[in-house]
C-alpha positions as CSV (number, residue, x, y, z in Angstrom):
1,X,124.7,70.0,388.8
2,X,127.5,69.7,391.3
3,X,130.0,66.9,391.2
4,X,129.6,64.8,394.4
5,X,132.8,62.9,395.4
6,X,133.6,61.0,398.6
7,X,137.0,59.9,400.0
8,X,136.7,56.4,401.5
9,X,139.3,56.4,404.3
10,X,138.8,52.8,405.1
11,X,139.5,51.7,401.6
12,X,142.4,54.1,401.4
13,X,144.0,52.3,404.4
14,X,143.1,48.9,403.0
15,X,144.6,49.5,399.6
16,X,147.7,51.0,401.1
17,X,148.4,47.9,403.2
18,X,147.1,45.7,400.3
19,X,150.0,47.1,398.3
20,X,152.6,45.6,400.7
21,X,154.7,44.5,397.8
22,X,155.0,48.0,396.5
23,X,155.9,49.2,400.1
24,X,158.7,46.7,400.3
25,X,160.0,47.5,396.9
26,X,159.9,51.3,397.5
27,X,161.6,51.0,400.9
28,X,164.2,48.7,399.5
29,X,165.0,51.0,396.6
30,X,165.2,54.1,398.9
31,X,167.5,52.2,401.3
32,X,169.7,50.9,398.5
33,X,169.9,54.5,397.2
34,X,170.9,55.8,400.6
35,X,173.5,53.0,401.1
36,X,174.9,53.8,397.6
37,X,175.2,57.5,398.4
38,X,176.9,56.8,401.7
39,X,179.2,53.9,400.9
40,X,180.2,54.8,397.4
41,X,181.2,58.4,398.2
42,X,184.9,58.9,397.3
43,X,187.2,59.3,400.3
44,X,188.3,62.8,401.2
45,X,191.9,62.1,400.3
46,X,191.1,61.1,396.7
47,X,192.2,63.4,393.9
48,X,189.2,65.2,392.5
49,X,188.4,64.8,388.8
50,X,188.5,67.9,386.6
51,X,185.1,69.7,386.6
52,X,183.1,69.5,383.5
53,X,181.7,72.6,381.7
54,X,178.0,73.0,381.2
55,X,177.9,71.6,377.7
56,X,179.9,68.6,378.6
57,X,177.8,68.0,381.7
58,X,174.6,68.2,379.6
59,X,176.0,65.7,377.0
60,X,177.0,63.3,379.8
61,X,173.6,63.6,381.4
62,X,171.9,62.9,378.0
63,X,174.1,59.8,377.6
64,X,173.2,58.7,381.1
65,X,169.5,58.9,380.4
66,X,169.9,57.0,377.1
67,X,171.8,54.2,378.8
68,X,170.1,53.9,382.2
69,X,166.7,52.0,382.0
70,X,165.2,53.8,385.0
71,X,166.3,57.3,383.9
72,X,165.0,56.5,380.4
73,X,161.6,55.7,381.9
74,X,161.5,58.9,383.9
75,X,162.5,60.9,380.8
76,X,159.6,59.3,378.9
77,X,157.2,60.3,381.6
78,X,158.6,63.9,381.5
79,X,158.0,64.0,377.7
80,X,154.5,62.8,378.1
81,X,153.7,65.3,380.9
82,X,155.3,68.2,378.9
83,X,153.1,67.3,375.9
84,X,150.0,67.3,378.1
85,X,151.1,70.6,379.8
86,X,151.4,72.3,376.4
87,X,147.9,71.2,375.5
88,X,146.6,72.7,378.8
89,X,148.6,75.9,378.4
90,X,147.2,76.3,374.9
91,X,143.6,75.8,376.2
92,X,144.2,78.4,378.9
93,X,145.6,80.9,376.4
94,X,143.4,80.3,373.4
95,X,140.3,78.4,374.5
96,X,137.2,80.4,373.4
97,X,135.2,79.2,376.4
98,X,137.7,80.5,378.9
99,X,137.8,83.9,377.2
100,X,134.1,84.5,378.1
101,X,133.6,87.1,380.9
102,X,132.1,85.1,383.8
103,X,130.2,88.2,385.0
104,X,128.7,89.0,381.6
105,X,128.4,85.8,379.6
106,X,126.3,86.4,376.5
107,X,124.0,83.7,375.3
108,X,121.8,83.6,372.2
109,X,118.9,81.1,372.2
110,X,116.6,79.9,369.5
111,X,114.4,76.8,369.0
112,X,114.0,74.3,366.2
113,X,110.5,73.1,365.5
114,X,109.1,70.9,362.8
115,X,106.1,71.2,360.3
116,X,104.8,68.2,358.4
117,X,103.7,68.2,354.8
118,X,100.7,66.1,353.9
119,X,100.9,64.1,357.2
120,X,97.7,63.5,359.1
121,X,98.0,62.8,362.8
122,X,95.2,61.3,364.8
123,X,95.7,63.6,367.7
124,X,98.2,66.1,369.2
125,X,100.0,63.4,371.2
126,X,100.8,61.5,368.0
127,X,102.2,64.7,366.5
128,X,104.4,65.3,369.6
129,X,105.7,61.8,369.5
130,X,106.7,62.2,365.8
131,X,108.4,65.5,366.7
132,X,110.3,63.8,369.6
133,X,111.5,61.1,367.2
134,X,112.8,63.8,364.9
135,X,114.5,65.6,367.8
136,X,116.4,62.4,368.7
137,X,117.5,61.9,365.1
138,X,118.6,65.6,364.8
139,X,120.5,65.5,368.1
140,X,122.2,62.3,367.0
141,X,123.4,63.9,363.8
142,X,124.6,66.9,365.7
143,X,126.6,64.7,368.1
144,X,129.3,63.7,365.7
145,X,132.5,65.5,364.6
146,X,131.0,66.6,361.3
147,X,128.9,69.3,363.0
148,X,131.8,70.8,364.8
149,X,134.1,70.6,361.8
150,X,131.3,72.4,359.8
151,X,131.1,75.2,362.3
152,X,134.9,75.6,362.5
153,X,135.5,75.8,358.7
154,X,132.5,77.1,356.9
155,X,132.2,80.6,358.3
156,X,134.2,83.7,357.7
157,X,136.0,83.2,361.0
158,X,137.9,79.9,361.2
159,X,138.4,77.9,364.5
160,X,139.7,74.7,365.9
161,X,136.7,72.4,366.1
162,X,137.7,71.3,369.7
163,X,137.3,74.9,370.9
164,X,133.6,74.9,369.9
165,X,132.4,71.9,371.8
166,X,131.6,74.0,375.0
167,X,130.0,76.9,373.0
168,X,126.9,75.2,371.7
169,X,124.3,73.4,373.9
170,X,121.1,71.7,372.8
171,X,118.2,70.3,374.8
172,X,115.3,68.2,373.7
173,X,112.0,69.5,375.1
174,X,109.0,67.2,375.9
175,X,106.8,69.3,373.6
176,X,108.8,68.0,370.7
177,X,111.3,70.7,369.8
178,X,115.0,71.4,370.4
179,X,116.3,74.4,372.3
180,X,119.7,75.7,371.3
181,X,122.0,77.9,373.4
182,X,125.1,79.5,371.8
183,X,127.8,81.5,373.6
184,X,131.2,82.9,372.8
185,X,133.5,85.6,374.0
186,X,132.3,88.0,371.2
187,X,128.9,88.6,369.7
188,X,130.2,88.3,366.1
189,X,131.3,84.7,366.9
190,X,128.0,83.9,368.4
191,X,126.1,85.2,365.4
192,X,128.3,83.1,363.0
193,X,127.8,80.0,365.1
194,X,124.0,80.5,365.1
195,X,124.0,81.0,361.3
196,X,126.2,78.1,360.6
197,X,124.1,75.8,362.9
198,X,120.9,76.8,361.0
199,X,122.7,76.2,357.7
200,X,123.9,72.9,358.8
201,X,120.5,71.8,359.9
202,X,118.9,72.9,356.6
203,X,121.5,71.9,354.1
204,X,123.1,68.8,355.7
205,X,121.0,67.2,358.4
206,X,117.4,67.6,357.0
207,X,118.2,66.2,353.5
208,X,119.9,63.1,355.1
209,X,117.0,62.4,357.5
210,X,114.1,63.3,355.2
211,X,114.7,62.1,351.6
212,X,111.1,62.7,350.6
213,X,110.9,66.2,352.1
214,X,107.8,65.5,354.2
215,X,108.8,67.8,357.1
216,X,110.3,71.3,357.2
217,X,112.2,73.3,359.8
218,X,111.0,76.4,361.7
219,X,113.5,78.5,363.7
220,X,112.3,80.9,366.3
221,X,113.7,84.4,366.6
222,X,117.1,84.5,368.3
223,X,116.9,85.8,371.9
224,X,119.9,87.5,373.5
225,X,120.6,87.2,377.3
226,X,123.4,88.3,379.6
227,X,124.1,86.0,382.6
228,X,126.7,85.3,385.2
229,X,128.5,82.0,384.9
230,X,130.9,81.0,387.7
231,X,131.6,77.7,386.1
232,X,134.0,79.4,383.7
233,X,136.2,80.4,386.7
234,X,135.9,76.9,388.1
235,X,136.8,75.3,384.8
236,X,139.8,77.6,384.4
237,X,141.0,76.9,388.0
238,X,140.7,73.2,387.4
239,X,142.9,73.4,384.3
240,X,145.4,75.5,386.2
241,X,145.4,73.0,389.0
242,X,146.0,70.1,386.5
243,X,148.8,72.1,384.9
244,X,150.4,72.8,388.2
245,X,150.3,69.1,389.2
246,X,151.9,68.1,385.9
247,X,154.6,70.8,386.4
248,X,155.3,69.5,389.9
249,X,155.5,66.0,388.6
250,X,158.0,67.1,385.9
251,X,160.1,68.9,388.5
252,X,160.1,65.8,390.8
253,X,161.1,63.5,387.9
254,X,163.9,65.8,386.9
255,X,165.2,65.8,390.5
256,X,165.1,62.0,390.5
257,X,167.1,62.0,387.2
258,X,169.6,64.5,388.6
259,X,170.1,62.5,391.8
260,X,170.7,59.3,389.8
261,X,173.0,61.1,387.4
262,X,175.0,62.6,390.2
263,X,175.3,59.2,391.8
264,X,176.6,57.8,388.5
265,X,179.2,60.5,388.4
266,X,180.3,59.6,391.9
267,X,180.6,56.0,391.0
268,X,182.7,56.8,387.9
269,X,185.0,59.0,389.9
270,X,185.2,57.0,393.1
271,X,188.4,55.0,393.8
272,X,188.1,53.5,397.3
273,X,191.7,52.4,398.4
274,X,192.1,48.9,399.8
275,X,191.8,48.9,403.6
276,X,189.9,52.2,403.6
277,X,187.2,52.5,406.3
278,X,183.6,52.6,404.9
279,X,181.4,55.4,406.2
280,X,178.4,54.7,408.4
281,X,174.9,55.9,407.7
282,X,173.6,58.5,410.2
283,X,170.5,57.4,412.1
284,X,168.5,60.4,410.9
285,X,169.2,59.4,407.3
286,X,167.9,55.9,408.0
287,X,164.6,57.3,409.3
288,X,164.4,59.8,406.4
289,X,165.0,57.0,403.9
290,X,162.3,54.8,405.4
291,X,159.8,57.7,405.5
292,X,160.5,58.5,401.8
293,X,159.9,54.8,400.9
294,X,156.6,54.8,402.8
295,X,155.5,58.1,401.2
296,X,156.5,57.0,397.7
297,X,154.6,53.7,398.1
298,X,151.5,55.6,399.4
299,X,151.6,57.8,396.4
300,X,151.9,54.9,394.0
301,X,149.1,53.0,395.8
302,X,146.8,56.0,395.6
303,X,147.4,56.3,391.9
304,X,146.8,52.6,391.3
305,X,143.5,52.4,393.3
306,X,142.3,56.0,393.2
307,X,139.1,55.0,391.4
308,X,138.2,52.9,394.5
309,X,139.3,55.4,397.1
310,X,137.8,58.6,395.5
311,X,134.5,57.9,393.9
312,X,131.1,59.4,393.2
313,X,128.7,59.7,396.1
314,X,126.0,57.7,394.3
315,X,123.5,57.7,397.2
316,X,123.7,61.5,397.4
317,X,123.3,61.9,393.6
318,X,120.3,59.6,393.7
319,X,118.7,61.5,396.5
320,X,119.4,64.8,394.7
321,X,117.9,63.5,391.5
322,X,115.0,61.7,393.3
323,X,116.0,58.4,391.9
324,X,115.7,55.0,393.8
325,X,119.1,54.0,395.2
326,X,119.3,50.2,395.4
327,X,122.5,50.1,397.4
328,X,125.8,48.3,396.8
329,X,126.2,44.9,395.4
330,X,129.6,43.1,395.8
331,X,131.3,41.5,392.9
332,X,134.5,39.6,392.3
333,X,136.3,41.4,389.5
334,X,138.7,40.2,386.8
335,X,141.3,42.3,388.5
336,X,140.9,40.4,391.7
337,X,141.1,37.1,389.9
338,X,144.4,38.0,388.4
339,X,145.6,39.2,391.8
340,X,144.8,35.9,393.4
341,X,147.4,34.1,391.2
342,X,150.3,36.2,392.5
343,X,152.8,35.2,395.2
344,X,152.1,36.1,398.8
345,X,148.4,35.3,398.5
346,X,148.3,34.4,402.3
347,X,149.4,38.0,403.2
348,X,146.8,39.4,400.8
349,X,144.1,37.3,402.5
350,X,145.1,38.6,405.9
351,X,144.6,42.2,404.9
352,X,141.4,41.4,403.0
353,X,139.9,39.7,406.1
354,X,141.2,42.4,408.4
355,X,139.4,45.2,406.5
356,X,136.3,43.1,405.6
357,X,137.0,43.2,401.9
358,X,136.5,39.5,401.1
359,X,134.0,38.5,398.4
360,X,131.2,36.4,399.9
361,X,129.0,34.7,397.2
362,X,126.1,34.4,399.7
363,X,126.2,38.2,400.4
364,X,126.1,38.8,396.6
365,X,123.1,36.5,396.2
366,X,121.3,38.2,399.1
367,X,121.9,41.7,397.6
368,X,120.8,40.4,394.1
369,X,117.5,39.1,395.7
370,X,117.0,42.4,397.5
371,X,117.4,44.3,394.2
372,X,115.0,42.0,392.4
373,X,112.4,42.5,395.2
374,X,112.7,46.3,395.0
375,X,112.5,46.2,391.2
376,X,109.4,43.9,391.4
377,X,107.5,46.4,393.5
378,X,108.6,49.4,391.4
379,X,107.7,47.7,388.1
380,X,104.4,46.4,389.4
381,X,103.3,49.8,390.5
382,X,104.4,51.5,387.3
383,X,102.8,48.9,385.1
384,X,99.5,49.2,387.1
385,X,99.6,53.0,386.7
386,X,100.1,52.6,383.0
387,X,97.5,49.7,382.8
388,X,100.1,47.7,380.9
389,X,100.8,44.0,381.2
390,X,103.3,43.7,378.4
391,X,106.8,42.4,378.9
392,X,109.1,45.1,380.5
393,X,112.5,45.5,378.9
394,X,114.9,47.2,381.3
395,X,118.1,48.5,379.7
396,X,121.3,48.5,381.7
397,X,123.9,50.7,379.9
398,X,127.7,50.4,380.1
399,X,127.6,46.6,380.6
400,X,128.8,45.3,377.2
401,X,132.6,44.8,377.2
402,X,132.8,44.7,381.0
403,X,133.1,41.1,382.1
404,X,132.4,41.9,385.8
405,X,129.3,43.9,385.0
406,X,128.1,41.2,382.6
407,X,128.5,38.6,385.2
408,X,126.7,40.7,387.8
409,X,123.8,41.4,385.4
410,X,123.6,37.7,384.6
411,X,123.2,36.8,388.3
412,X,120.4,39.4,388.8
413,X,118.7,38.0,385.6
414,X,118.9,34.5,387.0
415,X,117.3,35.7,390.3
416,X,114.5,37.4,388.3
417,X,113.8,34.1,386.5
418,X,113.5,32.3,389.9
419,X,111.7,35.0,391.9
420,X,110.1,37.2,389.2
421,X,106.7,37.1,390.9
422,X,104.9,36.5,387.5
423,X,106.5,39.7,385.9
424,X,107.9,39.4,382.4
425,X,111.1,41.3,382.8
426,X,114.1,41.2,380.4
427,X,117.3,42.9,381.5
428,X,119.1,44.1,378.4
429,X,122.8,44.7,378.5
430,X,123.7,47.9,376.7
431,X,126.9,49.8,375.8
432,X,127.5,53.6,376.0
433,X,124.6,56.0,376.4
434,X,126.9,58.8,375.1
435,X,128.0,57.5,371.7
436,X,126.4,54.1,370.9
437,X,123.4,54.4,368.6
438,X,122.2,50.8,369.2
439,X,122.1,51.5,373.0
440,X,120.2,54.8,372.4
441,X,117.7,52.9,370.2
442,X,117.3,50.1,372.9
443,X,116.8,52.8,375.6
444,X,114.1,54.5,373.5
445,X,112.2,51.2,373.2
446,X,112.7,50.0,376.8
447,X,110.3,50.3,379.7
448,X,113.0,52.0,381.8
449,X,116.7,52.1,382.7
450,X,118.6,50.5,385.5
451,X,121.9,52.4,386.1
452,X,125.1,50.7,387.3
453,X,127.7,52.8,389.1
454,X,131.2,51.4,388.4
455,X,134.2,53.0,390.1
456,X,136.4,51.6,387.3
457,X,134.6,53.6,384.6
458,X,136.3,56.7,383.4
459,X,133.6,58.0,381.0
460,X,130.2,56.8,382.3
461,X,129.4,58.9,385.3
462,X,126.0,58.5,387.0
463,X,125.2,62.2,386.5
464,X,125.7,61.9,382.7
465,X,123.6,58.8,382.6
466,X,120.8,60.5,384.5
467,X,121.0,63.5,382.2
468,X,120.9,61.3,379.1
469,X,117.9,59.4,380.5
470,X,116.1,62.7,381.0
471,X,117.0,63.7,377.4
472,X,115.4,60.4,376.2
473,X,112.4,60.9,378.5
474,X,113.0,57.5,380.1
475,X,112.3,56.6,383.8
476,X,115.1,55.3,385.9
477,X,113.9,52.3,387.9
478,X,117.0,52.4,390.2
479,X,120.7,53.0,390.6
480,X,122.9,50.1,391.7
481,X,126.4,50.6,392.9
482,X,129.0,47.9,392.2
483,X,131.4,47.3,395.2
484,X,134.6,45.5,394.2
485,X,135.7,42.7,396.6
486,X,138.8,40.6,396.7
């Protein structure tokens, strides 16, 4: 599954001009800095202060950082980046997944099936459904930290539980069993992980799930395979890229501190005589200062709105996964409401109208009606195929806790009540599909899932939601992309 991303150049330009306050602030700071360097430089005839040795200079620099608010903030950013860099370096050096040979990755596979004691099923389909329910319970038990801590501490070889997350993969099959795939840089580690997984299932999970011992576990013979895995190289390159970016940021922040420190030294040493002629700023320095201010503001604007500028290509993902794409629906976010109370609102409105980013309630209503019409057709055909006329519960995950998403779902729900066409449809707002058991339970009992793509979400990607829907054997009635307006 490839990660599909798009760069929206129109929104990149909009959010840059929309950050006009940041532009003015950055340009003003850079100009002030240039003016300070030029006009506060000591005259050539002044007597130079004695040069400080390296130790004294270092102590003076530390004192400057402790006393200057801006330098203190830069130093705090450097400390945070250095901590993150150490974590990435440790993962590059010691991470078990990255030590696997991408040309000869060794996998060992086995399956977990269930047998039932004194349980009579009406037919094979009922037995498969019971096995599928057990699969979901077992996978849920294997998704918490206890499982990884067990693998890391119970065997002869001891590990960090975080290093084992990428080494064990499990998939629920429609036939009602779980397929396990275990990998590692060495076969002895794989064998231990396989054994510890079986022990954990037998000794911990099964007694917790089945108090009356009415089902038993059957493990298939372990099968060994050697495959090529280019994702290991890609994963390593991504970590190296992140590490390099952090190192570059640390170097840039250190340079900013050094420049500010040198300026403070000049201010301490400078003694401008009365009547002395102030120096003029060269024209090329003026242009360089302005350019630096614009570049710095562009960088800050990109960081602030990067989730809107670089986002998932939802339509391409939907086409690839053969899922109905319902298009974009505009919404007025809480972030936009707070922005509307700031000074300079008239300038904001000018750029919003210039780039067509204004929120129009009528457009939102039209899009909601379109979504309802498409869902009506989809649900009618599905219910006719299944010969079902019961109430259809449609789960929408990643809505709870997001005020904008809850408002949008509420508006679609209201349109359904007005134009439902006789269908009994209930849109259920859910939480995370990854770690919320109540949402998983609601998804299992629902007729289908409606997925929302939110650029502000850091954890809930559409690809993960589609994969989890497939794991739960639930149809996706459509994917709707939220488009933030101002």
